[in-house]
PyMOL Python script that loads the backbone (N, CA, C, O; Angstrom):
from pymol import cmd

cmd.read_pdbstr("""\
ATOM      1  N   MET A   1      80.405 136.808  88.935  1.00  0.00           N
ATOM      2  CA  MET A   1      79.804 135.755  89.745  1.00  0.00           C
ATOM      3  C   MET A   1      79.374 136.370  91.072  1.00  0.00           C
ATOM      4  O   MET A   1      80.182 137.018  91.737  1.00  0.00           O
ATOM      5  N   ASP A   2      78.136 136.181  91.462  1.00  0.00           N
ATOM      6  CA  ASP A   2      77.676 136.737  92.724  1.00  0.00           C
ATOM      7  C   ASP A   2      78.027 135.808  93.887  1.00  0.00           C
ATOM      8  O   ASP A   2      78.506 134.692  93.685  1.00  0.00           O
ATOM      9  N   ALA A   3      77.783 136.286  95.093  1.00  0.00           N
ATOM     10  CA  ALA A   3      78.148 135.521  96.296  1.00  0.00           C
ATOM     11  C   ALA A   3      77.444 134.175  96.348  1.00  0.00           C
ATOM     12  O   ALA A   3      78.034 133.189  96.789  1.00  0.00           O
ATOM     13  N   ASN A   4      76.180 134.117  95.902  1.00  0.00           N
ATOM     14  CA  ASN A   4      75.453 132.851  95.928  1.00  0.00           C
ATOM     15  C   ASN A   4      76.086 131.821  95.009  1.00  0.00           C
ATOM     16  O   ASN A   4      76.141 130.641  95.356  1.00  0.00           O
ATOM     17  N   SER A   5      76.570 132.246  93.831  1.00  0.00           N
ATOM     18  CA  SER A   5      77.237 131.321  92.920  1.00  0.00           C
ATOM     19  C   SER A   5      78.497 130.761  93.558  1.00  0.00           C
ATOM     20  O   SER A   5      78.766 129.562  93.478  1.00  0.00           O
ATOM     21  N   THR A   6      79.261 131.630  94.186  1.00  0.00           N
ATOM     22  CA  THR A   6      80.486 131.193  94.845  1.00  0.00           C
ATOM     23  C   THR A   6      80.158 130.189  95.936  1.00  0.00           C
ATOM     24  O   THR A   6      80.876 129.201  96.092  1.00  0.00           O
ATOM     25  N   ASN A   7      79.093 130.414  96.694  1.00  0.00           N
ATOM     26  CA  ASN A   7      78.716 129.485  97.755  1.00  0.00           C
ATOM     27  C   ASN A   7      78.311 128.132  97.186  1.00  0.00           C
ATOM     28  O   ASN A   7      78.641 127.098  97.767  1.00  0.00           O
ATOM     29  N   VAL A   8      77.603 128.118  96.065  1.00  0.00           N
ATOM     30  CA  VAL A   8      77.206 126.852  95.452  1.00  0.00           C
ATOM     31  C   VAL A   8      78.452 126.066  95.045  1.00  0.00           C
ATOM     32  O   VAL A   8      78.532 124.858  95.269  1.00  0.00           O
ATOM     33  N   ILE A   9      79.403 126.746  94.458  1.00  0.00           N
ATOM     34  CA  ILE A   9      80.642 126.077  94.042  1.00  0.00           C
ATOM     35  C   ILE A   9      81.387 125.548  95.264  1.00  0.00           C
ATOM     36  O   ILE A   9      81.823 124.397  95.273  1.00  0.00           O
ATOM     37  N   ARG A  10      81.533 126.368  96.278  1.00  0.00           N
ATOM     38  CA  ARG A  10      82.246 125.943  97.488  1.00  0.00           C
ATOM     39  C   ARG A  10      81.495 124.807  98.177  1.00  0.00           C
ATOM     40  O   ARG A  10      82.111 123.843  98.631  1.00  0.00           O
ATOM     41  N   ASP A  11      80.172 124.914  98.259  1.00  0.00           N
ATOM     42  CA  ASP A  11      79.381 123.857  98.899  1.00  0.00           C
ATOM     43  C   ASP A  11      79.529 122.529  98.161  1.00  0.00           C
ATOM     44  O   ASP A  11      79.689 121.483  98.789  1.00  0.00           O
ATOM     45  N   LEU A  12      79.477 122.570  96.834  1.00  0.00           N
ATOM     46  CA  LEU A  12      79.643 121.338  96.058  1.00  0.00           C
ATOM     47  C   LEU A  12      81.043 120.774  96.241  1.00  0.00           C
ATOM     48  O   LEU A  12      81.211 119.568  96.420  1.00  0.00           O
ATOM     49  N   TYR A  13      82.046 121.638  96.197  1.00  0.00           N
ATOM     50  CA  TYR A  13      83.426 121.187  96.383  1.00  0.00           C
ATOM     51  C   TYR A  13      83.590 120.537  97.764  1.00  0.00           C
ATOM     52  O   TYR A  13      84.226 119.491  97.890  1.00  0.00           O
ATOM     53  N   ASP A  14      83.016 121.162  98.789  1.00  0.00           N
ATOM     54  CA  ASP A  14      83.099 120.592 100.140  1.00  0.00           C
ATOM     55  C   ASP A  14      82.401 119.237 100.216  1.00  0.00           C
ATOM     56  O   ASP A  14      82.888 118.328 100.889  1.00  0.00           O
ATOM     57  N   LEU A  15      81.266 119.094  99.533  1.00  0.00           N
ATOM     58  CA  LEU A  15      80.573 117.805  99.496  1.00  0.00           C
ATOM     59  C   LEU A  15      81.447 116.749  98.807  1.00  0.00           C
ATOM     60  O   LEU A  15      81.530 115.610  99.267  1.00  0.00           O
ATOM     61  N   ILE A  16      82.093 117.134  97.712  1.00  0.00           N
ATOM     62  CA  ILE A  16      82.996 116.212  97.011  1.00  0.00           C
ATOM     63  C   ILE A  16      84.137 115.793  97.928  1.00  0.00           C
ATOM     64  O   ILE A  16      84.479 114.612  97.985  1.00  0.00           O
ATOM     65  N   LEU A  17      84.732 116.747  98.649  1.00  0.00           N
ATOM     66  CA  LEU A  17      85.797 116.415  99.598  1.00  0.00           C
ATOM     67  C   LEU A  17      85.297 115.479 100.693  1.00  0.00           C
ATOM     68  O   LEU A  17      86.011 114.570 101.118  1.00  0.00           O
ATOM     69  N   ASP A  18      84.063 115.708 101.148  1.00  0.00           N
ATOM     70  CA  ASP A  18      83.493 114.845 102.179  1.00  0.00           C
ATOM     71  C   ASP A  18      83.316 113.423 101.655  1.00  0.00           C
ATOM     72  O   ASP A  18      83.575 112.459 102.377  1.00  0.00           O
ATOM     73  N   ARG A  19      82.880 113.286 100.416  1.00  0.00           N
ATOM     74  CA  ARG A  19      82.732 111.947  99.820  1.00  0.00           C
ATOM     75  C   ARG A  19      84.093 111.258  99.725  1.00  0.00           C
ATOM     76  O   ARG A  19      84.204 110.048  99.922  1.00  0.00           O
ATOM     77  N   LYS A  20      85.125 112.048  99.420  1.00  0.00           N
ATOM     78  CA  LYS A  20      86.468 111.473  99.324  1.00  0.00           C
ATOM     79  C   LYS A  20      86.941 110.976 100.694  1.00  0.00           C
ATOM     80  O   LYS A  20      87.530 109.900 100.806  1.00  0.00           O
ATOM     81  N   ALA A  21      86.678 111.763 101.718  1.00  0.00           N
ATOM     82  CA  ALA A  21      87.115 111.411 103.074  1.00  0.00           C
ATOM     83  C   ALA A  21      86.213 110.368 103.728  1.00  0.00           C
ATOM     84  O   ALA A  21      86.668 109.558 104.535  1.00  0.00           O
ATOM     85  N   ASN A  22      84.927 110.397 103.371  1.00  0.00           N
ATOM     86  CA  ASN A  22      83.933 109.517 103.989  1.00  0.00           C
ATOM     87  C   ASN A  22      83.091 108.865 102.897  1.00  0.00           C
ATOM     88  O   ASN A  22      81.956 109.275 102.656  1.00  0.00           O
ATOM     89  N   PRO A  23      83.645 107.855 102.242  1.00  0.00           N
ATOM     90  CA  PRO A  23      82.926 107.231 101.123  1.00  0.00           C
ATOM     91  C   PRO A  23      81.517 106.774 101.495  1.00  0.00           C
ATOM     92  O   PRO A  23      81.260 106.287 102.596  1.00  0.00           O
ATOM     93  N   VAL A  24      80.618 106.953 100.527  1.00  0.00           N
ATOM     94  CA  VAL A  24      79.226 106.535 100.679  1.00  0.00           C
ATOM     95  C   VAL A  24      78.962 105.451  99.651  1.00  0.00           C
ATOM     96  O   VAL A  24      79.198 105.646  98.459  1.00  0.00           O
ATOM     97  N   ASP A  25      78.476 104.321 100.107  1.00  0.00           N
ATOM     98  CA  ASP A  25      78.197 103.203  99.210  1.00  0.00           C
ATOM     99  C   ASP A  25      77.231 103.635  98.106  1.00  0.00           C
ATOM    100  O   ASP A  25      76.179 104.211  98.385  1.00  0.00           O
ATOM    101  N   GLY A  26      77.588 103.359  96.871  1.00  0.00           N
ATOM    102  CA  GLY A  26      76.737 103.690  95.735  1.00  0.00           C
ATOM    103  C   GLY A  26      76.909 105.113  95.230  1.00  0.00           C
ATOM    104  O   GLY A  26      76.223 105.509  94.287  1.00  0.00           O
ATOM    105  N   SER A  27      77.798 105.890  95.824  1.00  0.00           N
ATOM    106  CA  SER A  27      78.018 107.276  95.417  1.00  0.00           C
ATOM    107  C   SER A  27      78.771 107.334  94.090  1.00  0.00           C
ATOM    108  O   SER A  27      79.817 106.703  93.934  1.00  0.00           O
ATOM    109  N   TYR A  28      78.235 108.091  93.140  1.00  0.00           N
ATOM    110  CA  TYR A  28      78.910 108.269  91.853  1.00  0.00           C
ATOM    111  C   TYR A  28      80.253 108.979  92.052  1.00  0.00           C
ATOM    112  O   TYR A  28      81.233 108.663  91.378  1.00  0.00           O
ATOM    113  N   THR A  29      80.291 109.923  92.967  1.00  0.00           N
ATOM    114  CA  THR A  29      81.547 110.622  93.254  1.00  0.00           C
ATOM    115  C   THR A  29      82.599 109.631  93.735  1.00  0.00           C
ATOM    116  O   THR A  29      83.749 109.687  93.299  1.00  0.00           O
ATOM    117  N   ASN A  30      82.218 108.729  94.626  1.00  0.00           N
ATOM    118  CA  ASN A  30      83.171 107.726  95.099  1.00  0.00           C
ATOM    119  C   ASN A  30      83.579 106.764  93.989  1.00  0.00           C
ATOM    120  O   ASN A  30      84.726 106.318  93.946  1.00  0.00           O
ATOM    121  N   TYR A  31      82.656 106.444  93.098  1.00  0.00           N
ATOM    122  CA  TYR A  31      82.990 105.623  91.940  1.00  0.00           C
ATOM    123  C   TYR A  31      84.108 106.288  91.140  1.00  0.00           C
ATOM    124  O   TYR A  31      85.071 105.633  90.740  1.00  0.00           O
ATOM    125  N   LEU A  32      83.972 107.591  90.913  1.00  0.00           N
ATOM    126  CA  LEU A  32      85.011 108.307  90.155  1.00  0.00           C
ATOM    127  C   LEU A  32      86.343 108.283  90.892  1.00  0.00           C
ATOM    128  O   LEU A  32      87.382 108.023  90.285  1.00  0.00           O
ATOM    129  N   PHE A  33      86.321 108.553  92.195  1.00  0.00           N
ATOM    130  CA  PHE A  33      87.565 108.508  92.968  1.00  0.00           C
ATOM    131  C   PHE A  33      88.195 107.119  92.919  1.00  0.00           C
ATOM    132  O   PHE A  33      89.413 106.994  92.799  1.00  0.00           O
ATOM    133  N   ASP A  34      87.380 106.086  93.011  1.00  0.00           N
ATOM    134  CA  ASP A  34      87.891 104.710  92.964  1.00  0.00           C
ATOM    135  C   ASP A  34      88.540 104.395  91.619  1.00  0.00           C
ATOM    136  O   ASP A  34      89.538 103.676  91.564  1.00  0.00           O
ATOM    137  N   LYS A  35      87.979 104.931  90.532  1.00  0.00           N
ATOM    138  CA  LYS A  35      88.511 104.672  89.189  1.00  0.00           C
ATOM    139  C   LYS A  35      89.773 105.475  88.908  1.00  0.00           C
ATOM    140  O   LYS A  35      90.593 105.065  88.087  1.00  0.00           O
ATOM    141  N   GLY A  36      89.944 106.612  89.575  1.00  0.00           N
ATOM    142  CA  GLY A  36      91.174 107.377  89.459  1.00  0.00           C
ATOM    143  C   GLY A  36      91.129 108.508  88.449  1.00  0.00           C
ATOM    144  O   GLY A  36      90.117 108.762  87.797  1.00  0.00           O
ATOM    145  N   ILE A  37      92.260 109.169  88.349  1.00  0.00           N
ATOM    146  CA  ILE A  37      92.367 110.404  87.578  1.00  0.00           C
ATOM    147  C   ILE A  37      92.112 110.197  86.087  1.00  0.00           C
ATOM    148  O   ILE A  37      91.578 111.091  85.430  1.00  0.00           O
ATOM    149  N   GLU A  38      92.476 109.056  85.546  1.00  0.00           N
ATOM    150  CA  GLU A  38      92.224 108.837  84.111  1.00  0.00           C
ATOM    151  C   GLU A  38      90.726 108.813  83.809  1.00  0.00           C
ATOM    152  O   GLU A  38      90.289 109.403  82.821  1.00  0.00           O
ATOM    153  N   LYS A  39      89.944 108.145  84.639  1.00  0.00           N
ATOM    154  CA  LYS A  39      88.498 108.101  84.446  1.00  0.00           C
ATOM    155  C   LYS A  39      87.890 109.487  84.665  1.00  0.00           C
ATOM    156  O   LYS A  39      87.024 109.924  83.907  1.00  0.00           O
ATOM    157  N   ILE A  40      88.347 110.161  85.698  1.00  0.00           N
ATOM    158  CA  ILE A  40      87.851 111.503  85.976  1.00  0.00           C
ATOM    159  C   ILE A  40      88.156 112.421  84.792  1.00  0.00           C
ATOM    160  O   ILE A  40      87.289 113.173  84.347  1.00  0.00           O
ATOM    161  N   GLY A  41      89.372 112.358  84.290  1.00  0.00           N
ATOM    162  CA  GLY A  41      89.758 113.181  83.145  1.00  0.00           C
ATOM    163  C   GLY A  41      88.929 112.873  81.912  1.00  0.00           C
ATOM    164  O   GLY A  41      88.553 113.779  81.168  1.00  0.00           O
ATOM    165  N   LYS A  42      88.644 111.596  81.693  1.00  0.00           N
ATOM    166  CA  LYS A  42      87.800 111.200  80.563  1.00  0.00           C
ATOM    167  C   LYS A  42      86.418 111.828  80.683  1.00  0.00           C
ATOM    168  O   LYS A  42      85.866 112.312  79.694  1.00  0.00           O
ATOM    169  N   LYS A  43      85.857 111.823  81.891  1.00  0.00           N
ATOM    170  CA  LYS A  43      84.536 112.424  82.102  1.00  0.00           C
ATOM    171  C   LYS A  43      84.577 113.936  81.887  1.00  0.00           C
ATOM    172  O   LYS A  43      83.637 114.500  81.327  1.00  0.00           O
ATOM    173  N   VAL A  44      85.641 114.597  82.319  1.00  0.00           N
ATOM    174  CA  VAL A  44      85.774 116.033  82.073  1.00  0.00           C
ATOM    175  C   VAL A  44      85.767 116.293  80.571  1.00  0.00           C
ATOM    176  O   VAL A  44      85.084 117.201  80.097  1.00  0.00           O
ATOM    177  N   GLY A  45      86.520 115.503  79.831  1.00  0.00           N
ATOM    178  CA  GLY A  45      86.559 115.653  78.375  1.00  0.00           C
ATOM    179  C   GLY A  45      85.216 115.390  77.724  1.00  0.00           C
ATOM    180  O   GLY A  45      84.795 116.136  76.840  1.00  0.00           O
ATOM    181  N   GLU A  46      84.546 114.345  78.149  1.00  0.00           N
ATOM    182  CA  GLU A  46      83.228 114.014  77.585  1.00  0.00           C
ATOM    183  C   GLU A  46      82.230 115.146  77.822  1.00  0.00           C
ATOM    184  O   GLU A  46      81.490 115.537  76.919  1.00  0.00           O
ATOM    185  N   GLU A  47      82.224 115.658  79.034  1.00  0.00           N
ATOM    186  CA  GLU A  47      81.270 116.723  79.359  1.00  0.00           C
ATOM    187  C   GLU A  47      81.602 118.004  78.600  1.00  0.00           C
ATOM    188  O   GLU A  47      80.695 118.728  78.190  1.00  0.00           O
ATOM    189  N   ALA A  48      82.884 118.293  78.406  1.00  0.00           N
ATOM    190  CA  ALA A  48      83.274 119.472  77.627  1.00  0.00           C
ATOM    191  C   ALA A  48      82.777 119.346  76.187  1.00  0.00           C
ATOM    192  O   ALA A  48      82.252 120.305  75.621  1.00  0.00           O
ATOM    193  N   ILE A  49      82.944 118.170  75.604  1.00  0.00           N
ATOM    194  CA  ILE A  49      82.486 117.940  74.229  1.00  0.00           C
ATOM    195  C   ILE A  49      80.967 118.059  74.143  1.00  0.00           C
ATOM    196  O   ILE A  49      80.440 118.656  73.205  1.00  0.00           O
ATOM    197  N   GLU A  50      80.267 117.493  75.122  1.00  0.00           N
ATOM    198  CA  GLU A  50      78.803 117.580  75.120  1.00  0.00           C
ATOM    199  C   GLU A  50      78.343 119.033  75.244  1.00  0.00           C
ATOM    200  O   GLU A  50      77.355 119.417  74.618  1.00  0.00           O
ATOM    201  N   ALA A  51      79.035 119.840  76.035  1.00  0.00           N
ATOM    202  CA  ALA A  51      78.691 121.261  76.161  1.00  0.00           C
ATOM    203  C   ALA A  51      78.929 121.990  74.842  1.00  0.00           C
ATOM    204  O   ALA A  51      78.125 122.835  74.447  1.00  0.00           O
ATOM    205  N   ILE A  52      80.011 121.674  74.171  1.00  0.00           N
ATOM    206  CA  ILE A  52      80.323 122.288  72.876  1.00  0.00           C
ATOM    207  C   ILE A  52      79.252 121.935  71.847  1.00  0.00           C
ATOM    208  O   ILE A  52      78.788 122.799  71.103  1.00  0.00           O
ATOM    209  N   ILE A  53      78.868 120.677  71.808  1.00  0.00           N
ATOM    210  CA  ILE A  53      77.840 120.236  70.848  1.00  0.00           C
ATOM    211  C   ILE A  53      76.521 120.940  71.122  1.00  0.00           C
ATOM    212  O   ILE A  53      75.874 121.422  70.191  1.00  0.00           O
ATOM    213  N   SER A  54      76.113 121.008  72.383  1.00  0.00           N
ATOM    214  CA  SER A  54      74.856 121.686  72.729  1.00  0.00           C
ATOM    215  C   SER A  54      74.899 123.156  72.344  1.00  0.00           C
ATOM    216  O   SER A  54      73.934 123.693  71.802  1.00  0.00           O
ATOM    217  N   ALA A  55      76.014 123.796  72.626  1.00  0.00           N
ATOM    218  CA  ALA A  55      76.150 125.218  72.292  1.00  0.00           C
ATOM    219  C   ALA A  55      76.111 125.433  70.783  1.00  0.00           C
ATOM    220  O   ALA A  55      75.490 126.380  70.299  1.00  0.00           O
ATOM    221  N   SER A  56      76.775 124.552  70.047  1.00  0.00           N
ATOM    222  CA  SER A  56      76.796 124.711  68.587  1.00  0.00           C
ATOM    223  C   SER A  56      75.419 124.502  67.975  1.00  0.00           C
ATOM    224  O   SER A  56      75.140 124.986  66.879  1.00  0.00           O
ATOM    225  N   ARG A  57      74.568 123.787  68.680  1.00  0.00           N
ATOM    226  CA  ARG A  57      73.189 123.563  68.221  1.00  0.00           C
ATOM    227  C   ARG A  57      72.251 124.683  68.690  1.00  0.00           C
ATOM    228  O   ARG A  57      71.079 124.720  68.316  1.00  0.00           O
ATOM    229  N   GLY A  58      72.779 125.585  69.506  1.00  0.00           N
ATOM    230  CA  GLY A  58      71.971 126.676  70.014  1.00  0.00           C
ATOM    231  C   GLY A  58      71.011 126.275  71.117  1.00  0.00           C
ATOM    232  O   GLY A  58      70.051 126.995  71.393  1.00  0.00           O
ATOM    233  N   ASP A  59      71.253 125.142  71.749  1.00  0.00           N
ATOM    234  CA  ASP A  59      70.374 124.621  72.793  1.00  0.00           C
ATOM    235  C   ASP A  59      70.846 125.136  74.155  1.00  0.00           C
ATOM    236  O   ASP A  59      71.672 124.511  74.819  1.00  0.00           O
ATOM    237  N   LYS A  60      70.307 126.282  74.551  1.00  0.00           N
ATOM    238  CA  LYS A  60      70.749 126.937  75.782  1.00  0.00           C
ATOM    239  C   LYS A  60      70.519 126.076  77.020  1.00  0.00           C
ATOM    240  O   LYS A  60      71.425 125.919  77.838  1.00  0.00           O
ATOM    241  N   GLU A  61      69.322 125.519  77.167  1.00  0.00           N
ATOM    242  CA  GLU A  61      69.008 124.714  78.358  1.00  0.00           C
ATOM    243  C   GLU A  61      69.940 123.515  78.488  1.00  0.00           C
ATOM    244  O   GLU A  61      70.471 123.258  79.569  1.00  0.00           O
ATOM    245  N   ASN A  62      70.140 122.787  77.407  1.00  0.00           N
ATOM    246  CA  ASN A  62      71.014 121.621  77.465  1.00  0.00           C
ATOM    247  C   ASN A  62      72.463 122.035  77.690  1.00  0.00           C
ATOM    248  O   ASN A  62      73.212 121.328  78.364  1.00  0.00           O
ATOM    249  N   THR A  63      72.862 123.172  77.130  1.00  0.00           N
ATOM    250  CA  THR A  63      74.228 123.659  77.350  1.00  0.00           C
ATOM    251  C   THR A  63      74.439 123.966  78.828  1.00  0.00           C
ATOM    252  O   THR A  63      75.494 123.654  79.380  1.00  0.00           O
ATOM    253  N   ILE A  64      73.448 124.572  79.472  1.00  0.00           N
ATOM    254  CA  ILE A  64      73.539 124.836  80.911  1.00  0.00           C
ATOM    255  C   ILE A  64      73.706 123.524  81.680  1.00  0.00           C
ATOM    256  O   ILE A  64      74.534 123.429  82.586  1.00  0.00           O
ATOM    257  N   GLN A  65      72.918 122.521  81.313  1.00  0.00           N
ATOM    258  CA  GLN A  65      73.023 121.222  81.994  1.00  0.00           C
ATOM    259  C   GLN A  65      74.396 120.590  81.775  1.00  0.00           C
ATOM    260  O   GLN A  65      74.986 120.040  82.705  1.00  0.00           O
ATOM    261  N   GLU A  66      74.898 120.669  80.556  1.00  0.00           N
ATOM    262  CA  GLU A  66      76.209 120.077  80.267  1.00  0.00           C
ATOM    263  C   GLU A  66      77.330 120.848  80.961  1.00  0.00           C
ATOM    264  O   GLU A  66      78.307 120.248  81.408  1.00  0.00           O
ATOM    265  N   LEU A  67      77.197 122.170  81.054  1.00  0.00           N
ATOM    266  CA  LEU A  67      78.205 122.953  81.775  1.00  0.00           C
ATOM    267  C   LEU A  67      78.194 122.608  83.258  1.00  0.00           C
ATOM    268  O   LEU A  67      79.251 122.542  83.885  1.00  0.00           O
ATOM    269  N   ALA A  68      77.006 122.388  83.827  1.00  0.00           N
ATOM    270  CA  ALA A  68      76.928 121.971  85.229  1.00  0.00           C
ATOM    271  C   ALA A  68      77.644 120.631  85.421  1.00  0.00           C
ATOM    272  O   ALA A  68      78.376 120.445  86.393  1.00  0.00           O
ATOM    273  N   ASP A  69      77.428 119.701  84.486  1.00  0.00           N
ATOM    274  CA  ASP A  69      78.130 118.410  84.547  1.00  0.00           C
ATOM    275  C   ASP A  69      79.638 118.605  84.436  1.00  0.00           C
ATOM    276  O   ASP A  69      80.411 117.966  85.149  1.00  0.00           O
ATOM    277  N   LEU A  70      80.046 119.496  83.533  1.00  0.00           N
ATOM    278  CA  LEU A  70      81.472 119.783  83.355  1.00  0.00           C
ATOM    279  C   LEU A  70      82.068 120.367  84.627  1.00  0.00           C
ATOM    280  O   LEU A  70      83.137 119.939  85.063  1.00  0.00           O
ATOM    281  N   PHE A  71      81.388 121.340  85.227  1.00  0.00           N
ATOM    282  CA  PHE A  71      81.896 121.946  86.462  1.00  0.00           C
ATOM    283  C   PHE A  71      82.025 120.898  87.563  1.00  0.00           C
ATOM    284  O   PHE A  71      83.032 120.863  88.270  1.00  0.00           O
ATOM    285  N   TYR A  72      81.013 120.045  87.712  1.00  0.00           N
ATOM    286  CA  TYR A  72      81.061 118.996  88.732  1.00  0.00           C
ATOM    287  C   TYR A  72      82.273 118.085  88.518  1.00  0.00           C
ATOM    288  O   TYR A  72      83.045 117.841  89.445  1.00  0.00           O
ATOM    289  N   HIS A  73      82.433 117.588  87.297  1.00  0.00           N
ATOM    290  CA  HIS A  73      83.540 116.663  87.029  1.00  0.00           C
ATOM    291  C   HIS A  73      84.892 117.360  87.182  1.00  0.00           C
ATOM    292  O   HIS A  73      85.857 116.743  87.632  1.00  0.00           O
ATOM    293  N   ALA A  74      84.969 118.632  86.813  1.00  0.00           N
ATOM    294  CA  ALA A  74      86.207 119.382  87.011  1.00  0.00           C
ATOM    295  C   ALA A  74      86.521 119.504  88.502  1.00  0.00           C
ATOM    296  O   ALA A  74      87.682 119.421  88.905  1.00  0.00           O
ATOM    297  N   MET A  75      85.488 119.700  89.315  1.00  0.00           N
ATOM    298  CA  MET A  75      85.728 119.797  90.757  1.00  0.00           C
ATOM    299  C   MET A  75      86.140 118.455  91.359  1.00  0.00           C
ATOM    300  O   MET A  75      86.923 118.422  92.308  1.00  0.00           O
ATOM    301  N   VAL A  76      85.629 117.359  90.823  1.00  0.00           N
ATOM    302  CA  VAL A  76      86.097 116.042  91.273  1.00  0.00           C
ATOM    303  C   VAL A  76      87.580 115.902  90.927  1.00  0.00           C
ATOM    304  O   VAL A  76      88.364 115.404  91.736  1.00  0.00           O
ATOM    305  N   MET A  77      87.964 116.341  89.725  1.00  0.00           N
ATOM    306  CA  MET A  77      89.375 116.306  89.328  1.00  0.00           C
ATOM    307  C   MET A  77      90.218 117.163  90.276  1.00  0.00           C
ATOM    308  O   MET A  77      91.296 116.755  90.708  1.00  0.00           O
ATOM    309  N   MET A  78      89.711 118.347  90.588  1.00  0.00           N
ATOM    310  CA  MET A  78      90.426 119.230  91.505  1.00  0.00           C
ATOM    311  C   MET A  78      90.634 118.552  92.858  1.00  0.00           C
ATOM    312  O   MET A  78      91.740 118.560  93.399  1.00  0.00           O
ATOM    313  N   ALA A  79      89.570 117.968  93.399  1.00  0.00           N
ATOM    314  CA  ALA A  79      89.663 117.310  94.704  1.00  0.00           C
ATOM    315  C   ALA A  79      90.655 116.150  94.660  1.00  0.00           C
ATOM    316  O   ALA A  79      91.418 115.943  95.602  1.00  0.00           O
ATOM    317  N   GLN A  80      90.639 115.406  93.575  1.00  0.00           N
ATOM    318  CA  GLN A  80      91.558 114.273  93.433  1.00  0.00           C
ATOM    319  C   GLN A  80      93.010 114.750  93.441  1.00  0.00           C
ATOM    320  O   GLN A  80      93.902 114.057  93.930  1.00  0.00           O
ATOM    321  N   MET A  81      93.230 115.948  92.890  1.00  0.00           N
ATOM    322  CA  MET A  81      94.590 116.467  92.751  1.00  0.00           C
ATOM    323  C   MET A  81      94.986 117.442  93.857  1.00  0.00           C
ATOM    324  O   MET A  81      96.106 117.952  93.864  1.00  0.00           O
ATOM    325  N   GLY A  82      94.070 117.702  94.795  1.00  0.00           N
ATOM    326  CA  GLY A  82      94.381 118.629  95.878  1.00  0.00           C
ATOM    327  C   GLY A  82      94.371 120.088  95.446  1.00  0.00           C
ATOM    328  O   GLY A  82      95.068 120.914  96.033  1.00  0.00           O
ATOM    329  N   ILE A  83      93.594 120.405  94.433  1.00  0.00           N
ATOM    330  CA  ILE A  83      93.448 121.775  93.938  1.00  0.00           C
ATOM    331  C   ILE A  83      92.149 122.336  94.504  1.00  0.00           C
ATOM    332  O   ILE A  83      91.109 121.683  94.428  1.00  0.00           O
ATOM    333  N   THR A  84      92.197 123.528  95.065  1.00  0.00           N
ATOM    334  CA  THR A  84      91.009 124.135  95.660  1.00  0.00           C
ATOM    335  C   THR A  84      90.395 125.159  94.698  1.00  0.00           C
ATOM    336  O   THR A  84      91.058 125.628  93.773  1.00  0.00           O
ATOM    337  N   PRO A  85      89.129 125.497  94.924  1.00  0.00           N
ATOM    338  CA  PRO A  85      88.537 126.578  94.128  1.00  0.00           C
ATOM    339  C   PRO A  85      89.332 127.880  94.280  1.00  0.00           C
ATOM    340  O   PRO A  85      89.429 128.663  93.335  1.00  0.00           O
ATOM    341  N   GLU A  86      89.889 128.105  95.447  1.00  0.00           N
ATOM    342  CA  GLU A  86      90.692 129.309  95.674  1.00  0.00           C
ATOM    343  C   GLU A  86      91.964 129.295  94.823  1.00  0.00           C
ATOM    344  O   GLU A  86      92.411 130.344  94.358  1.00  0.00           O
ATOM    345  N   ASP A  87      92.548 128.110  94.618  1.00  0.00           N
ATOM    346  CA  ASP A  87      93.713 128.009  93.733  1.00  0.00           C
ATOM    347  C   ASP A  87      93.364 128.479  92.332  1.00  0.00           C
ATOM    348  O   ASP A  87      94.124 129.213  91.700  1.00  0.00           O
ATOM    349  N   VAL A  88      92.213 128.049  91.859  1.00  0.00           N
ATOM    350  CA  VAL A  88      91.769 128.429  90.514  1.00  0.00           C
ATOM    351  C   VAL A  88      91.419 129.916  90.476  1.00  0.00           C
ATOM    352  O   VAL A  88      91.746 130.610  89.513  1.00  0.00           O
ATOM    353  N   GLU A  89      90.759 130.400  91.517  1.00  0.00           N
ATOM    354  CA  GLU A  89      90.429 131.814  91.589  1.00  0.00           C
ATOM    355  C   GLU A  89      91.689 132.673  91.560  1.00  0.00           C
ATOM    356  O   GLU A  89      91.732 133.692  90.871  1.00  0.00           O
ATOM    357  N   THR A  90      92.706 132.268  92.301  1.00  0.00           N
ATOM    358  CA  THR A  90      93.967 132.999  92.308  1.00  0.00           C
ATOM    359  C   THR A  90      94.587 133.066  90.914  1.00  0.00           C
ATOM    360  O   THR A  90      95.082 134.110  90.488  1.00  0.00           O
ATOM    361  N   GLU A  91      94.550 131.930  90.213  1.00  0.00           N
ATOM    362  CA  GLU A  91      95.086 131.892  88.847  1.00  0.00           C
ATOM    363  C   GLU A  91      94.287 132.802  87.921  1.00  0.00           C
ATOM    364  O   GLU A  91      94.864 133.508  87.094  1.00  0.00           O
ATOM    365  N   LEU A  92      92.969 132.788  88.053  1.00  0.00           N
ATOM    366  CA  LEU A  92      92.131 133.645  87.201  1.00  0.00           C
ATOM    367  C   LEU A  92      92.406 135.118  87.461  1.00  0.00           C
ATOM    368  O   LEU A  92      92.398 135.920  86.527  1.00  0.00           O
ATOM    369  N   LYS A  93      92.649 135.482  88.705  1.00  0.00           N
ATOM    370  CA  LYS A  93      92.941 136.877  89.045  1.00  0.00           C
ATOM    371  C   LYS A  93      94.261 137.347  88.453  1.00  0.00           C
ATOM    372  O   LYS A  93      94.444 138.541  88.217  1.00  0.00           O
ATOM    373  N   LYS A  94      95.183 136.419  88.212  1.00  0.00           N
ATOM    374  CA  LYS A  94      96.476 136.766  87.606  1.00  0.00           C
ATOM    375  C   LYS A  94      96.332 137.119  86.137  1.00  0.00           C
ATOM    376  O   LYS A  94      97.193 137.793  85.571  1.00  0.00           O
ATOM    377  N   ARG A  95      95.248 136.670  85.513  1.00  0.00           N
ATOM    378  CA  ARG A  95      95.087 136.827  84.058  1.00  0.00           C
ATOM    379  C   ARG A  95      94.463 138.142  83.677  1.00  0.00           C
ATOM    380  O   ARG A  95      94.267 138.412  82.492  1.00  0.00           O
TER     381      ARG A  95
END
""", "prot")
cmd.dss("prot")
cmd.show_as("cartoon", "prot")
cmd.util.cbc("prot")
cmd.orient("prot")
């Protein structure tokens, strides 16, 4: 992952944290936070399945879109649980 990718992830995570701290009317991110961890987890699962289906069909473009959705929803889950991208990075480095 290059530095620009890391910045995109951090920037998105920071935006998600900002939505959590400063709700915006009509924000999908705030909708997820309002519904709670079960709804967020359901969306993570749905997006993972959609990415798997796209990949199994060989649809690269759609798989990229579904992975982006998966990453976003995973970061909402992380923010809800107080997990940072650095926490995940630390765990990955241990492996």
